[in-house]
LOLOMI-866848 format. One line per field, with one value per residue (C-alpha): residue in one letter; residue number from 1; x, y, z negated. Coordinates in nm, 4 decimals. Layout:
! residues N
lofi: a / ...
pakol: NUM / ...
east: X / ...
north: Y / ...
up: Z / ...
//
This chain:
! residues 175
lofi: x / x / x / x / x / x / x / x / x / x / x / x / x / x / x / x / x / x / x / x / x / x / x / x / x / x / x / x / x / x / x / x / x / x / x / x / x / x / x / x / x / x / x / x / x / x / x / x / x / x / x / x / x / x / x / x / x / x / x / x / x / x / x / x / x / x / x / x / x / x / x / x / x / x / x / x / x / x / x / x / x / x / x / x / x / x / x / x / x / x / x / x / x / x / x / x / x / x / x / x / x / x / x / x / x / x / x / x / x / x / x / x / x / x / x / x / x / x / x / x / x / x / x / x / x / x / x / x / x / x / x / x / x / x / x / x / x / x / x / x / x / x / x / x / x / x / x / x / x / x / x / x / x / x / x / x / x / x / x / x / x / x / x / x / x / x / x / x / x / x / x / x / x / x / x
pakol: 1 / 2 / 3 / 4 / 5 / 6 / 7 / 8 / 9 / 10 / 11 / 12 / 13 / 14 / 15 / 16 / 17 / 18 / 19 / 20 / 21 / 22 / 23 / 24 / 25 / 26 / 27 / 28 / 29 / 30 / 31 / 32 / 33 / 34 / 35 / 36 / 37 / 38 / 39 / 40 / 41 / 42 / 43 / 44 / 45 / 46 / 47 / 48 / 49 / 50 / 51 / 52 / 53 / 54 / 55 / 56 / 57 / 58 / 59 / 60 / 61 / 62 / 63 / 64 / 65 / 66 / 67 / 68 / 69 / 70 / 71 / 72 / 73 / 74 / 75 / 76 / 77 / 78 / 79 / 80 / 81 / 82 / 83 / 84 / 85 / 86 / 87 / 88 / 89 / 90 / 91 / 92 / 93 / 94 / 95 / 96 / 97 / 98 / 99 / 100 / 101 / 102 / 103 / 104 / 105 / 106 / 107 / 108 / 109 / 110 / 111 / 112 / 113 / 114 / 115 / 116 / 117 / 118 / 119 / 120 / 121 / 122 / 123 / 124 / 125 / 126 / 127 / 128 / 129 / 130 / 131 / 132 / 133 / 134 / 135 / 136 / 137 / 138 / 139 / 140 / 141 / 142 / 143 / 144 / 145 / 146 / 147 / 148 / 149 / 150 / 151 / 152 / 153 / 154 / 155 / 156 / 157 / 158 / 159 / 160 / 161 / 162 / 163 / 164 / 165 / 166 / 167 / 168 / 169 / 170 / 171 / 172 / 173 / 174 / 175
east: 7.9798 / 7.6329 / 7.7497 / 8.0455 / 7.8148 / 7.5757 / 7.8666 / 8.0067 / 7.6611 / 7.5923 / 7.9402 / 7.8789 / 7.5437 / 7.7006 / 7.9865 / 7.7506 / 7.5252 / 7.8045 / 7.9861 / 7.6918 / 7.8058 / 7.5947 / 7.8361 / 8.1382 / 8.4602 / 8.5413 / 8.1996 / 8.2353 / 8.5779 / 8.4395 / 8.1580 / 8.4024 / 8.6452 / 8.3687 / 8.2420 / 7.8835 / 7.6568 / 7.3400 / 7.3395 / 7.0291 / 6.9487 / 6.8265 / 6.8503 / 6.8601 / 7.0622 / 6.8975 / 7.1673 / 6.9584 / 6.8633 / 6.5482 / 6.4143 / 6.4663 / 6.2880 / 5.9870 / 5.9960 / 5.9995 / 5.6713 / 5.4885 / 5.2946 / 5.3985 / 5.6983 / 6.0474 / 6.2834 / 6.5863 / 6.8518 / 6.8461 / 6.5225 / 6.4590 / 6.3556 / 6.1401 / 6.3013 / 6.3285 / 6.5488 / 6.8624 / 7.1520 / 7.2313 / 7.5676 / 7.6016 / 7.8620 / 7.7069 / 7.4111 / 7.3575 / 7.0061 / 6.9239 / 6.5895 / 6.6419 / 6.4087 / 6.5001 / 6.4361 / 6.5650 / 6.5532 / 6.5485 / 6.7029 / 6.5695 / 6.2110 / 5.9824 / 5.9106 / 5.6021 / 5.8205 / 5.8155 / 6.1561 / 6.3197 / 6.1398 / 6.3394 / 6.6764 / 6.5391 / 6.7375 / 6.9123 / 7.2515 / 7.4280 / 7.7154 / 7.9015 / 8.2569 / 8.3717 / 8.6878 / 8.7765 / 9.0139 / 9.0954 / 9.0534 / 9.3076 / 9.1010 / 9.1036 / 8.7484 / 8.6776 / 8.5401 / 8.3589 / 8.3233 / 8.0593 / 7.9952 / 7.6890 / 7.7517 / 7.3975 / 7.2101 / 7.2286 / 7.1382 / 7.3657 / 7.7309 / 7.8802 / 7.7823 / 8.0269 / 7.9902 / 8.2139 / 8.2046 / 8.3234 / 8.4676 / 8.1473 / 7.9322 / 7.7926 / 7.8033 / 7.7659 / 7.6455 / 7.6527 / 7.5011 / 7.6000 / 7.3464 / 7.3551 / 6.9932 / 6.9451 / 7.1027 / 7.3356 / 7.1935 / 7.3519 / 7.2327 / 7.3394 / 7.2848 / 7.4601 / 7.5678 / 7.4556 / 7.4854 / 7.2642 / 6.9299 / 7.0016 / 7.3634 / 7.3092 / 7.1180
north: 12.2031 / 12.0485 / 11.7588 / 11.6863 / 11.6837 / 11.4388 / 11.2212 / 11.2052 / 11.1388 / 10.8527 / 10.7090 / 10.7178 / 10.5413 / 10.2792 / 10.2085 / 10.1934 / 9.9409 / 9.7246 / 9.6850 / 9.5682 / 9.3792 / 9.0979 / 9.0422 / 9.2154 / 9.0445 / 8.9394 / 8.7747 / 8.6018 / 8.4712 / 8.3434 / 8.1490 / 8.0044 / 7.9027 / 7.7302 / 7.5589 / 7.5897 / 7.8377 / 7.8716 / 7.9672 / 8.1709 / 8.1528 / 8.4734 / 8.3817 / 8.0591 / 8.0365 / 7.7928 / 7.6248 / 7.4621 / 7.6351 / 7.4234 / 7.5849 / 7.9293 / 7.8101 / 7.7111 / 8.0478 / 8.2224 / 8.0486 / 8.2046 / 8.5149 / 8.8483 / 8.6910 / 8.8291 / 8.5330 / 8.5719 / 8.3157 / 8.4361 / 8.3639 / 8.5631 / 8.3392 / 8.3945 / 8.3629 / 8.0244 / 7.8378 / 7.7355 / 7.4972 / 7.4586 / 7.3100 / 7.1928 / 6.9781 / 6.6428 / 6.7395 / 6.8949 / 7.0142 / 7.1345 / 7.2941 / 7.4436 / 7.4516 / 7.2946 / 7.4278 / 7.2091 / 6.8712 / 6.5542 / 6.2630 / 5.9654 / 5.8509 / 6.1080 / 6.0446 / 6.1203 / 6.1269 / 6.4949 / 6.4567 / 6.3984 / 6.6680 / 6.9644 / 6.9643 / 6.8772 / 6.6332 / 6.5819 / 6.4161 / 6.2949 / 6.1323 / 6.3911 / 6.5057 / 6.8678 / 6.9952 / 7.3591 / 7.5485 / 7.9030 / 8.0300 / 8.2447 / 8.5528 / 8.4725 / 8.3383 / 8.0287 / 7.7224 / 7.4395 / 7.1141 / 6.8973 / 6.5356 / 6.3787 / 6.0035 / 5.9066 / 6.0970 / 5.8945 / 6.1610 / 6.4459 / 6.4208 / 6.7511 / 7.0851 / 7.3728 / 7.6804 / 7.9781 / 8.2418 / 8.5979 / 8.8206 / 9.0270 / 8.7218 / 8.6804 / 8.3230 / 8.1245 / 7.7633 / 7.5084 / 7.1634 / 6.8651 / 6.5839 / 6.2494 / 6.2628 / 6.6239 / 6.9275 / 7.1372 / 7.4431 / 7.7295 / 7.9828 / 8.3289 / 8.4363 / 8.4980 / 8.3152 / 8.3779 / 8.2124 / 7.9083 / 7.9887 / 7.7495 / 7.8624 / 7.9847 / 7.6786
up: -5.6977 / -5.7053 / -5.4861 / -5.7138 / -6.0169 / -5.8444 / -5.7369 / -6.0907 / -6.2348 / -5.9925 / -6.0534 / -6.4297 / -6.3901 / -6.1611 / -6.4017 / -6.6981 / -6.5240 / -6.3871 / -6.7172 / -6.9244 / -7.2306 / -7.3631 / -7.6529 / -7.7887 / -7.6716 / -8.0303 / -8.0724 / -7.7357 / -7.8359 / -8.1667 / -7.9938 / -7.7408 / -8.0138 / -8.2119 / -7.8951 / -8.0193 / -7.8406 / -7.6358 / -7.2672 / -7.1770 / -6.8053 / -6.6408 / -6.2715 / -6.0717 / -5.7514 / -5.5143 / -5.3025 / -5.0305 / -4.7069 / -4.6877 / -5.0064 / -4.8512 / -4.5381 / -4.7487 / -4.9265 / -4.5857 / -4.5007 / -4.7973 / -4.6856 / -4.8404 / -5.0132 / -4.9762 / -5.0075 / -5.2244 / -5.3086 / -5.6692 / -5.8532 / -6.1703 / -6.4594 / -6.7647 / -7.1048 / -7.2735 / -7.0241 / -7.2123 / -7.2610 / -7.6289 / -7.7240 / -8.0815 / -8.2528 / -8.1583 / -7.9425 / -7.5996 / -7.5149 / -7.1642 / -7.0746 / -6.7296 / -6.4292 / -6.0972 / -5.7478 / -5.4690 / -5.3024 / -5.5089 / -5.3192 / -5.5135 / -5.5298 / -5.6839 / -6.0465 / -6.2494 / -6.5583 / -6.6595 / -6.8278 / -6.4876 / -6.2864 / -6.4172 / -6.5830 / -6.9262 / -7.1349 / -7.4665 / -7.4861 / -7.7977 / -7.6080 / -7.4010 / -7.3407 / -7.3206 / -7.1527 / -7.2089 / -6.9799 / -6.8706 / -6.5154 / -6.3276 / -6.4171 / -6.7890 / -6.8115 / -7.0205 / -6.8419 / -7.0167 / -6.8187 / -6.9821 / -6.8829 / -7.0473 / -7.0737 / -7.1756 / -6.9017 / -6.5825 / -6.3248 / -6.4456 / -6.3408 / -6.4540 / -6.6067 / -6.5522 / -6.7709 / -6.6921 / -6.9655 / -6.9050 / -7.1766 / -7.2053 / -7.2856 / -6.9340 / -6.8065 / -6.4844 / -6.4949 / -6.2130 / -6.2436 / -6.0319 / -6.0362 / -5.8591 / -5.7402 / -5.6285 / -5.4643 / -5.6799 / -5.8544 / -6.0448 / -6.2990 / -6.4152 / -6.7729 / -7.1010 / -7.4141 / -7.7711 / -8.1091 / -8.1609 / -8.3204 / -8.6099 / -8.6569 / -9.0119 / -9.1312
//
């Protein structure tokens, strides 16, 4: 009887942790419908094996493909403005630049196109192409029903990178 109780307790904890909601489905749907929201990055997924090789060389460091991020790394989508303030870990293919605006994924675009579609699993996918940022080709944002989101960024001058996080209403939404 004790084993069954422990099994049910651990199953309940597992299900509670795995179904974490960042937003109610109705609130998620409202943000998706409006097309104006902020993606908050929680983890970065480094795509390159060479970055993991460098991490392996650091003493007392356990390498992990997912890097936990501090708060403050976002992509904010507004009606006529896209603001990206994300870090970058990976190889840059062009000449190194001392311009701090090109070292991370930090840019503002006022000329961008957005295509919205639905995946086979019912998730919403935003494909964003900034036309006035030369080194960013495509930003894919896949939003799940619970508000969790996955972002991948394809750039012309660096390895791809992806981020896990969640969406929320823009901080200036009521203004």
